[in-house]
Biotite code that builds the C-alpha atoms (Angstrom):
import biotite.structure as struc

atoms = struc.array([
    struc.Atom([0.000, 0.000, 0.000], chain_id="A", res_id=1, res_name="MET", atom_name="CA", element="C"),
    struc.Atom([1.420, 3.363, -0.979], chain_id="A", res_id=2, res_name="ASN", atom_name="CA", element="C"),
    struc.Atom([1.022, 6.688, 0.800], chain_id="A", res_id=3, res_name="ALA", atom_name="CA", element="C"),
    struc.Atom([-1.596, 7.961, -1.635], chain_id="A", res_id=4, res_name="LEU", atom_name="CA", element="C"),
    struc.Atom([-3.955, 5.044, -1.014], chain_id="A", res_id=5, res_name="SER", atom_name="CA", element="C"),
    struc.Atom([-3.439, 5.439, 2.749], chain_id="A", res_id=6, res_name="SER", atom_name="CA", element="C"),
    struc.Atom([-4.432, 9.092, 2.516], chain_id="A", res_id=7, res_name="ILE", atom_name="CA", element="C"),
    struc.Atom([-7.515, 8.191, 0.486], chain_id="A", res_id=8, res_name="ARG", atom_name="CA", element="C"),
    struc.Atom([-8.551, 5.597, 3.060], chain_id="A", res_id=9, res_name="GLN", atom_name="CA", element="C"),
    struc.Atom([-8.075, 8.053, 5.925], chain_id="A", res_id=10, res_name="LEU", atom_name="CA", element="C"),
    struc.Atom([-9.975, 10.718, 4.008], chain_id="A", res_id=11, res_name="TRP", atom_name="CA", element="C"),
    struc.Atom([-12.877, 8.353, 3.366], chain_id="A", res_id=12, res_name="ALA", atom_name="CA", element="C"),
    struc.Atom([-12.968, 7.182, 7.002], chain_id="A", res_id=13, res_name="ALA", atom_name="CA", element="C"),
    struc.Atom([-12.654, 10.615, 8.637], chain_id="A", res_id=14, res_name="SER", atom_name="CA", element="C"),
    struc.Atom([-15.712, 12.365, 10.073], chain_id="A", res_id=15, res_name="PRO", atom_name="CA", element="C"),
    struc.Atom([-17.073, 15.446, 8.366], chain_id="A", res_id=16, res_name="SER", atom_name="CA", element="C"),
    struc.Atom([-15.088, 18.607, 8.934], chain_id="A", res_id=17, res_name="LEU", atom_name="CA", element="C"),
    struc.Atom([-16.653, 22.064, 9.317], chain_id="A", res_id=18, res_name="PRO", atom_name="CA", element="C"),
    struc.Atom([-16.688, 24.230, 6.195], chain_id="A", res_id=19, res_name="VAL", atom_name="CA", element="C"),
    struc.Atom([-15.620, 27.870, 6.157], chain_id="A", res_id=20, res_name="LYS", atom_name="CA", element="C"),
    struc.Atom([-18.694, 30.074, 6.312], chain_id="A", res_id=21, res_name="GLY", atom_name="CA", element="C"),
    struc.Atom([-21.107, 27.192, 6.997], chain_id="A", res_id=22, res_name="ALA", atom_name="CA", element="C"),
    struc.Atom([-23.444, 27.267, 9.972], chain_id="A", res_id=23, res_name="GLU", atom_name="CA", element="C"),
    struc.Atom([-23.171, 24.560, 12.589], chain_id="A", res_id=24, res_name="ASN", atom_name="CA", element="C"),
    struc.Atom([-25.753, 21.791, 12.624], chain_id="A", res_id=25, res_name="THR", atom_name="CA", element="C"),
    struc.Atom([-27.280, 20.076, 15.630], chain_id="A", res_id=26, res_name="ALA", atom_name="CA", element="C"),
    struc.Atom([-24.460, 17.529, 15.514], chain_id="A", res_id=27, res_name="ALA", atom_name="CA", element="C"),
    struc.Atom([-21.976, 20.316, 16.142], chain_id="A", res_id=28, res_name="GLY", atom_name="CA", element="C"),
    struc.Atom([-20.388, 20.692, 12.710], chain_id="A", res_id=29, res_name="ALA", atom_name="CA", element="C"),
    struc.Atom([-21.496, 21.100, 9.109], chain_id="A", res_id=30, res_name="ALA", atom_name="CA", element="C"),
    struc.Atom([-20.456, 18.464, 6.631], chain_id="A", res_id=31, res_name="SER", atom_name="CA", element="C"),
    struc.Atom([-18.506, 19.278, 3.497], chain_id="A", res_id=32, res_name="ILE", atom_name="CA", element="C"),
    struc.Atom([-20.671, 18.933, 0.387], chain_id="A", res_id=33, res_name="PRO", atom_name="CA", element="C"),
    struc.Atom([-19.750, 15.904, -1.701], chain_id="A", res_id=34, res_name="SER", atom_name="CA", element="C"),
    struc.Atom([-19.073, 18.094, -4.766], chain_id="A", res_id=35, res_name="ALA", atom_name="CA", element="C"),
    struc.Atom([-16.393, 19.990, -2.833], chain_id="A", res_id=36, res_name="GLU", atom_name="CA", element="C"),
    struc.Atom([-14.863, 16.731, -1.622], chain_id="A", res_id=37, res_name="LEU", atom_name="CA", element="C"),
    struc.Atom([-14.649, 15.409, -5.176], chain_id="A", res_id=38, res_name="ARG", atom_name="CA", element="C"),
    struc.Atom([-13.105, 18.692, -6.337], chain_id="A", res_id=39, res_name="GLU", atom_name="CA", element="C"),
    struc.Atom([-10.527, 18.654, -3.533], chain_id="A", res_id=40, res_name="LEU", atom_name="CA", element="C"),
    struc.Atom([-9.770, 15.004, -4.169], chain_id="A", res_id=41, res_name="ASN", atom_name="CA", element="C"),
    struc.Atom([-9.345, 15.594, -7.894], chain_id="A", res_id=42, res_name="ALA", atom_name="CA", element="C"),
    struc.Atom([-7.124, 18.658, -7.570], chain_id="A", res_id=43, res_name="THR", atom_name="CA", element="C"),
    struc.Atom([-4.941, 17.833, -4.559], chain_id="A", res_id=44, res_name="ASN", atom_name="CA", element="C"),
    struc.Atom([-4.373, 14.119, -5.013], chain_id="A", res_id=45, res_name="LEU", atom_name="CA", element="C"),
    struc.Atom([-4.022, 14.158, -8.797], chain_id="A", res_id=46, res_name="SER", atom_name="CA", element="C"),
    struc.Atom([-1.597, 17.090, -8.682], chain_id="A", res_id=47, res_name="SER", atom_name="CA", element="C"),
    struc.Atom([0.483, 15.159, -6.147], chain_id="A", res_id=48, res_name="GLY", atom_name="CA", element="C"),
    struc.Atom([0.562, 12.105, -8.400], chain_id="A", res_id=49, res_name="VAL", atom_name="CA", element="C"),
    struc.Atom([1.444, 14.116, -11.512], chain_id="A", res_id=50, res_name="SER", atom_name="CA", element="C"),
    struc.Atom([4.184, 15.865, -9.535], chain_id="A", res_id=51, res_name="GLY", atom_name="CA", element="C"),
    struc.Atom([5.648, 12.489, -8.587], chain_id="A", res_id=52, res_name="ILE", atom_name="CA", element="C"),
    struc.Atom([5.556, 11.309, -12.183], chain_id="A", res_id=53, res_name="GLN", atom_name="CA", element="C"),
    struc.Atom([7.429, 14.442, -13.243], chain_id="A", res_id=54, res_name="GLY", atom_name="CA", element="C"),
    struc.Atom([5.522, 16.378, -15.871], chain_id="A", res_id=55, res_name="THR", atom_name="CA", element="C"),
    struc.Atom([8.651, 18.242, -16.907], chain_id="A", res_id=56, res_name="SER", atom_name="CA", element="C"),
    struc.Atom([10.476, 14.992, -17.576], chain_id="A", res_id=57, res_name="GLY", atom_name="CA", element="C"),
    struc.Atom([13.548, 15.853, -15.504], chain_id="A", res_id=58, res_name="SER", atom_name="CA", element="C"),
    struc.Atom([14.549, 15.326, -11.912], chain_id="A", res_id=59, res_name="PHE", atom_name="CA", element="C"),
    struc.Atom([15.548, 18.959, -11.473], chain_id="A", res_id=60, res_name="SER", atom_name="CA", element="C"),
    struc.Atom([12.157, 20.003, -12.821], chain_id="A", res_id=61, res_name="GLY", atom_name="CA", element="C"),
    struc.Atom([10.481, 17.755, -10.265], chain_id="A", res_id=62, res_name="LEU", atom_name="CA", element="C"),
    struc.Atom([12.480, 19.289, -7.413], chain_id="A", res_id=63, res_name="LEU", atom_name="CA", element="C"),
    struc.Atom([11.812, 22.789, -8.708], chain_id="A", res_id=64, res_name="GLY", atom_name="CA", element="C"),
    struc.Atom([8.070, 22.065, -8.810], chain_id="A", res_id=65, res_name="GLN", atom_name="CA", element="C"),
    struc.Atom([8.237, 20.734, -5.252], chain_id="A", res_id=66, res_name="MET", atom_name="CA", element="C"),
    struc.Atom([9.873, 23.941, -4.026], chain_id="A", res_id=67, res_name="VAL", atom_name="CA", element="C"),
    struc.Atom([7.279, 26.050, -5.867], chain_id="A", res_id=68, res_name="GLN", atom_name="CA", element="C"),
    struc.Atom([4.434, 24.049, -4.314], chain_id="A", res_id=69, res_name="ASP", atom_name="CA", element="C"),
    struc.Atom([5.870, 24.500, -0.819], chain_id="A", res_id=70, res_name="VAL", atom_name="CA", element="C"),
    struc.Atom([6.302, 28.223, -1.454], chain_id="A", res_id=71, res_name="ASN", atom_name="CA", element="C"),
    struc.Atom([2.708, 28.513, -2.667], chain_id="A", res_id=72, res_name="ALA", atom_name="CA", element="C"),
    struc.Atom([1.415, 26.743, 0.462], chain_id="A", res_id=73, res_name="LYS", atom_name="CA", element="C"),
    struc.Atom([3.442, 29.033, 2.701], chain_id="A", res_id=74, res_name="GLN", atom_name="CA", element="C"),
    struc.Atom([2.122, 32.093, 0.854], chain_id="A", res_id=75, res_name="ASN", atom_name="CA", element="C"),
    struc.Atom([-1.443, 30.786, 1.230], chain_id="A", res_id=76, res_name="THR", atom_name="CA", element="C"),
    struc.Atom([-0.932, 30.249, 4.956], chain_id="A", res_id=77, res_name="ALA", atom_name="CA", element="C"),
    struc.Atom([0.540, 33.719, 5.382], chain_id="A", res_id=78, res_name="THR", atom_name="CA", element="C"),
    struc.Atom([-2.388, 35.258, 3.500], chain_id="A", res_id=79, res_name="GLN", atom_name="CA", element="C"),
    struc.Atom([-4.920, 33.319, 5.611], chain_id="A", res_id=80, res_name="ALA", atom_name="CA", element="C"),
    struc.Atom([-3.313, 34.544, 8.838], chain_id="A", res_id=81, res_name="VAL", atom_name="CA", element="C"),
    struc.Atom([-3.188, 38.131, 7.577], chain_id="A", res_id=82, res_name="GLN", atom_name="CA", element="C"),
    struc.Atom([-6.838, 37.954, 6.488], chain_id="A", res_id=83, res_name="ASP", atom_name="CA", element="C"),
    struc.Atom([-7.850, 36.568, 9.872], chain_id="A", res_id=84, res_name="MET", atom_name="CA", element="C"),
    struc.Atom([-5.935, 39.296, 11.711], chain_id="A", res_id=85, res_name="GLN", atom_name="CA", element="C"),
    struc.Atom([-7.446, 42.029, 9.576], chain_id="A", res_id=86, res_name="SER", atom_name="CA", element="C"),
    struc.Atom([-10.960, 40.854, 10.433], chain_id="A", res_id=87, res_name="GLY", atom_name="CA", element="C"),
    struc.Atom([-11.938, 39.331, 7.119], chain_id="A", res_id=88, res_name="GLN", atom_name="CA", element="C"),
    struc.Atom([-14.144, 36.253, 7.072], chain_id="A", res_id=89, res_name="HIS", atom_name="CA", element="C"),
    struc.Atom([-11.457, 33.614, 7.661], chain_id="A", res_id=90, res_name="VAL", atom_name="CA", element="C"),
    struc.Atom([-12.011, 31.253, 10.549], chain_id="A", res_id=91, res_name="SER", atom_name="CA", element="C"),
    struc.Atom([-9.282, 30.318, 12.973], chain_id="A", res_id=92, res_name="LEU", atom_name="CA", element="C"),
    struc.Atom([-9.399, 26.637, 12.074], chain_id="A", res_id=93, res_name="HIS", atom_name="CA", element="C"),
    struc.Atom([-8.945, 27.387, 8.356], chain_id="A", res_id=94, res_name="GLN", atom_name="CA", element="C"),
    struc.Atom([-5.888, 29.530, 9.112], chain_id="A", res_id=95, res_name="ALA", atom_name="CA", element="C"),
    struc.Atom([-4.435, 26.829, 11.376], chain_id="A", res_id=96, res_name="MET", atom_name="CA", element="C"),
    struc.Atom([-5.061, 24.119, 8.783], chain_id="A", res_id=97, res_name="ILE", atom_name="CA", element="C"),
    struc.Atom([-3.275, 26.108, 6.089], chain_id="A", res_id=98, res_name="SER", atom_name="CA", element="C"),
    struc.Atom([-0.376, 26.840, 8.456], chain_id="A", res_id=99, res_name="MET", atom_name="CA", element="C"),
    struc.Atom([0.017, 23.167, 9.384], chain_id="A", res_id=100, res_name="GLU", atom_name="CA", element="C"),
    struc.Atom([-0.241, 22.110, 5.738], chain_id="A", res_id=101, res_name="GLU", atom_name="CA", element="C"),
    struc.Atom([2.568, 24.522, 4.870], chain_id="A", res_id=102, res_name="ALA", atom_name="CA", element="C"),
    struc.Atom([4.619, 23.269, 7.827], chain_id="A", res_id=103, res_name="ASN", atom_name="CA", element="C"),
    struc.Atom([4.221, 19.605, 6.890], chain_id="A", res_id=104, res_name="VAL", atom_name="CA", element="C"),
    struc.Atom([5.052, 20.249, 3.233], chain_id="A", res_id=105, res_name="SER", atom_name="CA", element="C"),
    struc.Atom([8.165, 22.191, 4.267], chain_id="A", res_id=106, res_name="PHE", atom_name="CA", element="C"),
    struc.Atom([9.262, 19.361, 6.581], chain_id="A", res_id=107, res_name="GLN", atom_name="CA", element="C"),
    struc.Atom([8.768, 16.892, 3.741], chain_id="A", res_id=108, res_name="LEU", atom_name="CA", element="C"),
    struc.Atom([10.879, 19.036, 1.424], chain_id="A", res_id=109, res_name="MET", atom_name="CA", element="C"),
    struc.Atom([13.660, 19.245, 4.028], chain_id="A", res_id=110, res_name="VAL", atom_name="CA", element="C"),
    struc.Atom([13.607, 15.461, 4.505], chain_id="A", res_id=111, res_name="GLU", atom_name="CA", element="C"),
    struc.Atom([13.794, 14.898, 0.747], chain_id="A", res_id=112, res_name="VAL", atom_name="CA", element="C"),
    struc.Atom([16.755, 17.270, 0.607], chain_id="A", res_id=113, res_name="ARG", atom_name="CA", element="C"),
    struc.Atom([18.453, 15.433, 3.474], chain_id="A", res_id=114, res_name="ASN", atom_name="CA", element="C"),
    struc.Atom([17.943, 12.056, 1.812], chain_id="A", res_id=115, res_name="ARG", atom_name="CA", element="C"),
    struc.Atom([19.281, 13.350, -1.499], chain_id="A", res_id=116, res_name="LEU", atom_name="CA", element="C"),
    struc.Atom([22.323, 14.821, 0.206], chain_id="A", res_id=117, res_name="LEU", atom_name="CA", element="C"),
    struc.Atom([22.986, 11.555, 2.059], chain_id="A", res_id=118, res_name="ASP", atom_name="CA", element="C"),
    struc.Atom([22.663, 9.624, -1.213], chain_id="A", res_id=119, res_name="SER", atom_name="CA", element="C"),
    struc.Atom([25.071, 11.983, -2.952], chain_id="A", res_id=120, res_name="TYR", atom_name="CA", element="C"),
    struc.Atom([27.604, 11.671, -0.144], chain_id="A", res_id=121, res_name="GLN", atom_name="CA", element="C"),
    struc.Atom([27.300, 7.877, -0.242], chain_id="A", res_id=122, res_name="GLU", atom_name="CA", element="C"),
    struc.Atom([27.954, 7.911, -3.986], chain_id="A", res_id=123, res_name="LEU", atom_name="CA", element="C"),
    struc.Atom([31.016, 10.098, -3.479], chain_id="A", res_id=124, res_name="MET", atom_name="CA", element="C"),
    struc.Atom([32.394, 7.643, -0.896], chain_id="A", res_id=125, res_name="ARG", atom_name="CA", element="C"),
    struc.Atom([32.161, 4.724, -3.338], chain_id="A", res_id=126, res_name="MET", atom_name="CA", element="C"),
    struc.Atom([35.412, 3.501, -4.721], chain_id="A", res_id=127, res_name="GLN", atom_name="CA", element="C"),
    struc.Atom([35.633, 3.059, -8.458], chain_id="A", res_id=128, res_name="VAL", atom_name="CA", element="C"),
])
């Protein structure tokens, strides 16, 4: 089982999360409409898979795309926090989710960099 299928299983098994701007129901939280779930699933998961496959056809292009994606997530998180602080209609949980998403993607990028650096150093230690 790969990471993508694990995420899909967790996503399918998770309880409904509140939606930004939605009113709470008697159960305590509004559910996300199924159309939005399909849209999120199609955009986020398929973009992750296409990024792994390398649309540019080169390893450096793949790494460059990864850095751009992390930068975009950090910019989105920064904008969400600024919007929340300025009093616009951004809920606290949406800002925290975007901040944590940016944090996790940055940690992943750092780990990939560390693994690549370790692999390079191991190759340099090999005797020919």
